PyMOL CGO cylinders between C-alpha atoms (Angstrom):
from pymol import cmd
from pymol.cgo import CYLINDER

trace = [
    CYLINDER, 0.01, 0.01, 0.17, 1.67, 3.33, -1.21, 0.3, 1, 1, 1, 1, 1, 1,
    CYLINDER, 1.67, 3.33, -1.21, 1.82, 6.02, 1.65, 0.3, 1, 1, 1, 1, 1, 1,
    CYLINDER, 1.82, 6.02, 1.65, -1.03, 8.59, 1.34, 0.3, 1, 1, 1, 1, 1, 1,
    CYLINDER, -1.03, 8.59, 1.34, -0.17, 12.44, 1.72, 0.3, 1, 1, 1, 1, 1, 1,
    CYLINDER, -0.17, 12.44, 1.72, -2.83, 14.22, 3.49, 0.3, 1, 1, 1, 1, 1, 1,
    CYLINDER, -2.83, 14.22, 3.49, -2.09, 17.63, 1.79, 0.3, 1, 1, 1, 1, 1, 1,
    CYLINDER, -2.09, 17.63, 1.79, -0.92, 18.64, -1.75, 0.3, 1, 1, 1, 1, 1, 1,
    CYLINDER, -0.92, 18.64, -1.75, 2.63, 17.41, -2.48, 0.3, 1, 1, 1, 1, 1, 1,
    CYLINDER, 2.63, 17.41, -2.48, 4.96, 20.36, -2.66, 0.3, 1, 1, 1, 1, 1, 1,
    CYLINDER, 4.96, 20.36, -2.66, 8.86, 19.95, -2.46, 0.3, 1, 1, 1, 1, 1, 1,
    CYLINDER, 8.86, 19.95, -2.46, 9.14, 23.11, -0.50, 0.3, 1, 1, 1, 1, 1, 1,
    CYLINDER, 9.14, 23.11, -0.50, 7.44, 21.23, 2.37, 0.3, 1, 1, 1, 1, 1, 1,
    CYLINDER, 7.44, 21.23, 2.37, 10.17, 19.74, 4.73, 0.3, 1, 1, 1, 1, 1, 1,
    CYLINDER, 10.17, 19.74, 4.73, 7.98, 16.77, 5.68, 0.3, 1, 1, 1, 1, 1, 1,
    CYLINDER, 7.98, 16.77, 5.68, 7.48, 15.98, 1.96, 0.3, 1, 1, 1, 1, 1, 1,
    CYLINDER, 7.48, 15.98, 1.96, 11.11, 16.42, 1.12, 0.3, 1, 1, 1, 1, 1, 1,
    CYLINDER, 11.11, 16.42, 1.12, 12.16, 14.07, 3.92, 0.3, 1, 1, 1, 1, 1, 1,
    CYLINDER, 12.16, 14.07, 3.92, 9.61, 11.33, 2.91, 0.3, 1, 1, 1, 1, 1, 1,
    CYLINDER, 9.61, 11.33, 2.91, 10.62, 11.88, -0.74, 0.3, 1, 1, 1, 1, 1, 1,
    CYLINDER, 10.62, 11.88, -0.74, 14.21, 11.58, -0.10, 0.3, 1, 1, 1, 1, 1, 1,
    CYLINDER, 14.21, 11.58, -0.10, 13.99, 8.30, 1.91, 0.3, 1, 1, 1, 1, 1, 1,
    CYLINDER, 13.99, 8.30, 1.91, 11.72, 6.89, -1.02, 0.3, 1, 1, 1, 1, 1, 1,
    CYLINDER, 11.72, 6.89, -1.02, 14.18, 7.80, -3.51, 0.3, 1, 1, 1, 1, 1, 1,
    CYLINDER, 14.18, 7.80, -3.51, 16.89, 6.00, -1.32, 0.3, 1, 1, 1, 1, 1, 1,
    CYLINDER, 16.89, 6.00, -1.32, 14.94, 3.10, -1.16, 0.3, 1, 1, 1, 1, 1, 1,
    CYLINDER, 14.94, 3.10, -1.16, 14.75, 2.88, -4.94, 0.3, 1, 1, 1, 1, 1, 1,
    CYLINDER, 14.75, 2.88, -4.94, 18.35, 3.27, -4.91, 0.3, 1, 1, 1, 1, 1, 1,
    CYLINDER, 18.35, 3.27, -4.91, 18.94, 0.41, -2.69, 0.3, 1, 1, 1, 1, 1, 1,
    CYLINDER, 18.94, 0.41, -2.69, 16.43, -2.07, -4.65, 0.3, 1, 1, 1, 1, 1, 1,
    CYLINDER, 16.43, -2.07, -4.65, 18.05, -1.08, -8.02, 0.3, 1, 1, 1, 1, 1, 1,
    CYLINDER, 18.05, -1.08, -8.02, 21.67, -1.55, -6.44, 0.3, 1, 1, 1, 1, 1, 1,
    CYLINDER, 21.67, -1.55, -6.44, 20.44, -5.22, -5.10, 0.3, 1, 1, 1, 1, 1, 1,
    CYLINDER, 20.44, -5.22, -5.10, 18.80, -6.15, -8.34, 0.3, 1, 1, 1, 1, 1, 1,
    CYLINDER, 18.80, -6.15, -8.34, 21.66, -5.16, -10.61, 0.3, 1, 1, 1, 1, 1, 1,
    CYLINDER, 21.66, -5.16, -10.61, 24.66, -6.23, -8.30, 0.3, 1, 1, 1, 1, 1, 1,
    CYLINDER, 24.66, -6.23, -8.30, 23.12, -9.60, -8.04, 0.3, 1, 1, 1, 1, 1, 1,
    CYLINDER, 23.12, -9.60, -8.04, 22.95, -9.97, -11.74, 0.3, 1, 1, 1, 1, 1, 1,
    CYLINDER, 22.95, -9.97, -11.74, 26.23, -8.90, -12.14, 0.3, 1, 1, 1, 1, 1, 1,
    CYLINDER, 26.23, -8.90, -12.14, 27.44, -11.41, -9.68, 0.3, 1, 1, 1, 1, 1, 1,
    CYLINDER, 27.44, -11.41, -9.68, 25.49, -14.15, -11.27, 0.3, 1, 1, 1, 1, 1, 1,
    CYLINDER, 25.49, -14.15, -11.27, 26.94, -13.74, -14.81, 0.3, 1, 1, 1, 1, 1, 1,
    CYLINDER, 26.94, -13.74, -14.81, 30.76, -13.25, -13.26, 0.3, 1, 1, 1, 1, 1, 1,
    CYLINDER, 30.76, -13.25, -13.26, 29.80, -16.34, -11.47, 0.3, 1, 1, 1, 1, 1, 1,
    CYLINDER, 29.80, -16.34, -11.47, 29.01, -18.00, -14.88, 0.3, 1, 1, 1, 1, 1, 1,
    CYLINDER, 29.01, -18.00, -14.88, 32.47, -16.67, -16.29, 0.3, 1, 1, 1, 1, 1, 1,
    CYLINDER, 32.47, -16.67, -16.29, 30.80, -14.36, -18.70, 0.3, 1, 1, 1, 1, 1, 1,
    CYLINDER, 30.80, -14.36, -18.70, 31.55, -11.02, -17.09, 0.3, 1, 1, 1, 1, 1, 1,
    CYLINDER, 31.55, -11.02, -17.09, 34.60, -9.56, -15.19, 0.3, 1, 1, 1, 1, 1, 1,
    CYLINDER, 34.60, -9.56, -15.19, 34.43, -6.53, -13.17, 0.3, 1, 1, 1, 1, 1, 1,
    CYLINDER, 34.43, -6.53, -13.17, 31.37, -6.98, -10.63, 0.3, 1, 1, 1, 1, 1, 1,
    CYLINDER, 31.37, -6.98, -10.63, 33.50, -6.41, -7.72, 0.3, 1, 1, 1, 1, 1, 1,
    CYLINDER, 33.50, -6.41, -7.72, 34.66, -3.04, -9.01, 0.3, 1, 1, 1, 1, 1, 1,
    CYLINDER, 34.66, -3.04, -9.01, 31.13, -2.00, -9.94, 0.3, 1, 1, 1, 1, 1, 1,
    CYLINDER, 31.13, -2.00, -9.94, 29.67, -3.20, -6.65, 0.3, 1, 1, 1, 1, 1, 1,
    CYLINDER, 29.67, -3.20, -6.65, 32.27, -1.64, -4.51, 0.3, 1, 1, 1, 1, 1, 1,
    CYLINDER, 32.27, -1.64, -4.51, 32.02, 1.76, -6.39, 0.3, 1, 1, 1, 1, 1, 1,
    CYLINDER, 32.02, 1.76, -6.39, 28.16, 1.51, -6.12, 0.3, 1, 1, 1, 1, 1, 1,
    CYLINDER, 28.16, 1.51, -6.12, 28.21, 0.47, -2.67, 0.3, 1, 1, 1, 1, 1, 1,
    CYLINDER, 28.21, 0.47, -2.67, 30.32, 3.46, -1.84, 0.3, 1, 1, 1, 1, 1, 1,
    CYLINDER, 30.32, 3.46, -1.84, 27.87, 5.72, -3.44, 0.3, 1, 1, 1, 1, 1, 1,
    CYLINDER, 27.87, 5.72, -3.44, 25.07, 4.25, -2.04, 0.3, 1, 1, 1, 1, 1, 1,
    CYLINDER, 25.07, 4.25, -2.04, 26.63, 4.51, 1.55, 0.3, 1, 1, 1, 1, 1, 1,
    CYLINDER, 26.63, 4.51, 1.55, 27.44, 8.25, 0.99, 0.3, 1, 1, 1, 1, 1, 1,
    CYLINDER, 27.44, 8.25, 0.99, 23.80, 8.76, -0.13, 0.3, 1, 1, 1, 1, 1, 1,
    CYLINDER, 23.80, 8.76, -0.13, 22.43, 7.11, 3.11, 0.3, 1, 1, 1, 1, 1, 1,
    CYLINDER, 22.43, 7.11, 3.11, 24.80, 9.27, 5.13, 0.3, 1, 1, 1, 1, 1, 1,
    CYLINDER, 24.80, 9.27, 5.13, 23.37, 12.53, 3.34, 0.3, 1, 1, 1, 1, 1, 1,
    CYLINDER, 23.37, 12.53, 3.34, 19.91, 11.30, 3.74, 0.3, 1, 1, 1, 1, 1, 1,
    CYLINDER, 19.91, 11.30, 3.74, 20.11, 10.22, 7.33, 0.3, 1, 1, 1, 1, 1, 1,
    CYLINDER, 20.11, 10.22, 7.33, 22.73, 12.52, 8.90, 0.3, 1, 1, 1, 1, 1, 1,
    CYLINDER, 22.73, 12.52, 8.90, 23.34, 15.34, 6.96, 0.3, 1, 1, 1, 1, 1, 1,
    CYLINDER, 23.34, 15.34, 6.96, 20.14, 16.53, 5.01, 0.3, 1, 1, 1, 1, 1, 1,
    CYLINDER, 20.14, 16.53, 5.01, 18.49, 19.62, 6.77, 0.3, 1, 1, 1, 1, 1, 1,
    CYLINDER, 18.49, 19.62, 6.77, 14.56, 19.79, 6.32, 0.3, 1, 1, 1, 1, 1, 1,
    CYLINDER, 14.56, 19.79, 6.32, 14.00, 22.61, 8.27, 0.3, 1, 1, 1, 1, 1, 1,
    CYLINDER, 14.00, 22.61, 8.27, 12.30, 25.59, 6.45, 0.3, 1, 1, 1, 1, 1, 1,
    CYLINDER, 12.30, 25.59, 6.45, 14.46, 28.56, 6.26, 0.3, 1, 1, 1, 1, 1, 1,
    CYLINDER, 14.46, 28.56, 6.26, 13.56, 31.19, 8.70, 0.3, 1, 1, 1, 1, 1, 1,
    CYLINDER, 13.56, 31.19, 8.70, 12.75, 34.55, 7.10, 0.3, 1, 1, 1, 1, 1, 1,
    CYLINDER, 12.75, 34.55, 7.10, 11.80, 36.46, 10.26, 0.3, 1, 1, 1, 1, 1, 1,
    CYLINDER, 11.80, 36.46, 10.26, 13.50, 39.70, 10.87, 0.3, 1, 1, 1, 1, 1, 1,
    CYLINDER, 13.50, 39.70, 10.87, 16.01, 39.71, 13.73, 0.3, 1, 1, 1, 1, 1, 1,
    CYLINDER, 16.01, 39.71, 13.73, 15.71, 42.46, 16.43, 0.3, 1, 1, 1, 1, 1, 1,
]
cmd.load_cgo(trace, "trace")
């Protein structure tokens, strides 16, 4: 069952951005798992070389993507109130 959003989706909404970024990360993980397992399957058959380097490179990118999404991303709206 897909998540339901109670209001009009807007990329400026911090809650929507957080959900959207996490869903994009989940798609990234699923795509990595599918492609990486296929590469290893064909490498095991002896028809492909380099699955190790592709997996390490993409795994590193996936790790950095996760660090950004779960640790570094700031979803708070900017404060536009005048300072007194």
